[in-house]
DRENZA-848732 format. One record per residue: x, y, z of N, C-alpha, C in turn. Coordinates in steps of 0.02 Angstrom, whole numbers, plus 50000, padded with zeros to 5 digits. Last residue first. Example, Ala and Ser with C-alpha at 12.3 -4.5 7.8 and 13.67 -1.06 7.14 Angstrom:
<atoms>
506424988850354506844994750357506455000250394/506604971650390506154977550390506604983550390/
</atoms>
This chain:
<atoms>
492345096051434492645101751470492555100951546/491655086451370492365085151381492705090651422/490385091251350490465085851398491195084351414/490635101051252490365103051318490475097651369/491035093851142491505098351173491285100151244/489845087151112490425083251131490955087551166/489035097851075488845093951134489445089851159/489695101950959489675106451017489495102751081/489455090750877490145092750894490155097150956/488055090650869488405084850895489115086850918/487785103050808487515101650874487905095950907/488405100750684488655106150728488415104950799/487615090650631488315089250647488595094450695/486425097850615486435092050658487155090250678/486795107850524486535109750590486585103850638/487125100250412487645104150445487425106050516/485885095050371486405090550396486945094350435/484325101750410484965102950378485505098750411/483025089250428483365095450445484045095750412/481665083150347482375081850357482725088450369/480025077550366480495082950376481205080250384/478515073550285479165071250308479645077150312/476915078050348477435078850297478095076550327/475195074550374475885073750394476345074950335/473795086050376474195080750345474895080550375/473205097350427473165091250466473585085550438/472745104750274472845105550346472735098950383/473435095350134472945099950165473085100250240/474155090149977474185091350049473645096250071/474235088549843473745084349878473725085649953/475255096649802474585098149776474045094049811/476395090849844476105095849888475395097649865/476975082849751476405079949787476105084849837/477355094449615477525089949671476885087449704/476975103649521477375097949498477575093149554/476215113549587475925109949530476305103649513/477035118849685476415115449705476145111149648/478035124449605478195119049652477575115249673/477315134449535477635128949499477775123049545/476905143749636476415139549601476725133549566/478005142549780477805145749717477315141049680/477795143449951477805138949894477585142749831/478695147550095478255149950042478355145549981/478615141450264478955142150200478445144650149/478785141950439478405143850380478865144150319/478695131350585479055135550537478615136850477/478535128550763478315128050693478765132250649/478765131450895478605124550878478355123750806/479185144850898479425140150949479315132950929/479525148950724479215150150789479455144750838/480275156150585480325150750634479995152950699/480055159250410479965161150481480015155050525/480595153450293480425160550296480385163050367/481735142050228481335143850286481215151450287/481615135050069481945140150110481485142350167/481705117650025481345123950032481735128650078/481735103349933482185108249964481825115049964/480705089949966480765096049927481215100949965/480435078950045480975078449996481085084649954/479465083450131479285078150083479795077750027/480525096250146479835094450163479585089650110/482025101150210481725096750159481045094550184/482665117450230482275111950259482015107750201/483875130250260483575125150218483185120050260/483695147950305484025141450304483635136550262/482965159150318483375158750257483785152350255/482915157050493482655160450434483175160550378/483335140350546483465147550549483145150750488/483225125150640482975129650587483155136850600/483455116850743483865115850683483695120850628/482515119450836483195121850851483655121050791/481315113450811481445119750776482145122550790/481165103050897481445101650831481635107950793/481575104951067481175107351010481525105950943/482095088751136482145096051130481745098351070/482045075151129481845078251191481895085851192/482345071750999482855070651050482695074151115/481225083750951481695078750924482245077950975/479505088650956480165088150987480585082550955/478745092950794478755089750860479455090150891/478145107150712478725102650719478725099550789/476945112150595477105111150666477635105750671/477105122750458477145115850482477325115850556/476355132150332476615132150400476555125150429/476465139350179476435132850211476755133450280/475675149850066476005149550131475905142650161/475925152149895475575148349947475995148350011/475665165849776476045160549809475625157149863/474925176249731475095171049683475435165049715/474005178949878474215181749814474345176049764/474105165049961474175172149977474445175549914/473315150049999473555154449947473545161649972/473855139350132473365143950102473695148450050/473975129950254474175128950185473685133050143/474425126350418474145131350372474425130050303/474875114950475474385118950514474095124650473/475425098950449475245105150414474715108850455/476625092050554475915092450538475765099150506/478085081750522477745087650548477025087650526/479085067850565478545070650525478265076850561/480885066850562480235066250595479705068450545/482005064450481482085065450553481435064450591/482425053750349481915058050378482005058450454/483645053650244483525050650310483065055350349/484025059650130483465055050124483325051350189/484985069550130485205062550135484635057550122/485355083650038484805079950071484995072650071/486095098850016486235091750027485675088650069/484985108649912485475108049965485585100549977/484885113049749484515113649811484985113949870/485765111349643485335117249643484935118249707/487165106149591486825105749656486395112049662/487365097549437487305103849473486945102649539/488385082349428487765086249420487795092849458/489365073149442489485078549395488875083049384/488875063649528489455067549550489585073549505/487085063549545487695061649509488275066249529/485975059549674486385064749643486995061749608/484585048449643485165050649682485605055249640/482975054649589483525049949585484135052849621/481485058149670482115060949647482635055349646/479745060949688480295056549670480905060449648/478305061849789478865065349759479435060549747/476775053649751477375054049792477905057849753/475005052049760475585054749726476165055149775/473955037649773474295043249805474885045549762/473485026049716473315032349683473655038349714/473315017449865473315016849792473085023449761/474105027249995473585022849970473645022349894/475135030950136475035030450063474495025450045/475445031650267474785034150249474645033550174/476745027750281476235023350309475535025350288/477495038250241477385032950192476845028050215/477845047850330477145047850308477005042550255/478915040050456478785043950396478035043850380/479125031450561479385038250568479265042650507/478525019250527478355022450591478555029750593/479095015350407478395017350407478215021150471/480375012450456480275017550404479555019950403/480115001950545480375008350570480275013950520/479744991850458479244994450505479465001250532/480394994950292480444992250359479904995250404/479844992050130479854996750186479914992950252/480484989249972480284986050034480374991050092/479874994049811480304995349869480034991449928/479824994549634479604991549696480124992749751/479245003549495479795002449542479514999749607/478765003349330478565001549398479174999949441/479235005549203479025011349242478865009649314/479855001349058479964999649128479805005649171/478934997748919479195003348958479245001349032/478284988448847479014988448841479334993848884/476994985848960477224984748892477984984448891/477514992549101476904992349061477124991548989/478614983149212478384988349167477704987349137/479804982749349479364979549300479064985049257/481044979849464480834984349410480394980249363/481434979349637481154976049578480954981449528/482034986949732482124979749737481844975949678/482795002049767482404998449717482554991049721/482715009249926483105005249879482655001449831/482435026249978482225019249972482635015749918/482425039950079482865036050035482655028750035/481115051250078481385045350112481795041250063/480495061150007481055063050049481375057350087/479565054449932479315059149984479875060850033/480915045549899480195044949892479855048749948/482375044549814482045048349866481295048349851/483145029449779482665034349754482355037949814/484575020249737484205023949789483765029149756/484735003949660484795011249660484375014249716/484394990749658484904992749706485015000249709/484104989949485483974986849551484564988549598/484205006049405484354998949411484184996449480/483615018349291483645015849360483775008349359/483395022649164484075022349187484165019649257/481815028949205482305027749152483015027849180/480935032949300481215026249307481755024749255/480405044649258480925045049310481255038349320/479345041649175479995043049144480565043349195/478495032049299478505035049232479215035949206/478335025849418478775031649417478825034949349/477225018449511477305019949440477705026349436/477745008449645477595015149620477695015449545/477444998349782477534998449709477305005149683/478074991949928477784997949898477954997949824/477864980050047478094980949978477704986849949/478344979650217477854981550167478194982350099/478514968450358478764973350310478244974450256/478964953050445478534958550425478874963450378/479564941550479479724947350520479324953550500/479804935350316479754933950388479964940050429/478944943750185479584941950215479494940550289/477814948650126477874941450135478524939150165/477524961950116477994959250068478114951750076/475874968950116476394965150151476864961850102/475744983450004475504977150032476054973750072/475234995049904475624994849966475364988950006/475245000249731475024995949786475494996749845/475475011749658475075006349629474815001849683/475655028849673475665022549710475195017549677/476535038049554475875036049579475915029249613/477715051549564477505044949543476835043449575/478265067649505477885063349551477755056549520/479915074649488479225073849469478875069549520/481105078049544481075077349471480365076649445/481475089949668481045084349648481005084149572/482825093849741482495096249681482105090449651/483525088449842482885091349860482535094649801/484685081749813484715089049815484075092149841/485465067249892484995070449847485065078049854/486385052149914486325059349924485875062349871/
</atoms>
């Protein structure tokens, strides 16, 4: 479980076949100070996708390189497939039970990718509008409400506006500077995770409807 409060960015060192029968990709990230205290088997939100640390190595005496194995399904439904050497990724370690919850509950299970249709500075802030594809045969925007939560590349953001097939959030300068959003532009894919409560509510109501 995560909060969507990104701790910082890491840098992709490599993304190569992992050599395991059946395919898959080994992703190696220089996580810098964020790797401190991380152990093999820990979960790290990487651009909002929950990944398991399978190897830790380092530069000199500092353990900074984290390795992850990506399933074909993970690459298919996230923007991790577009990562290249030098790409920045948002990183967040899993939530401690005694930590403050400053964002919202984020599982790291990406629902889909959206496409950036507007990313422009307006005054001191930045307007980010994302096109949302259908999910489960219905508009993905059904999970969104103004002032509600959305995780974009693992960043907990507040929805400002919702249209039929897109939503808008406002990004403060600090968020753009300290996250991988600084590398985003129109047409790029971003990972989206909708509010967990909205998805459970839909499931419960659908179950009630079929039982009546």
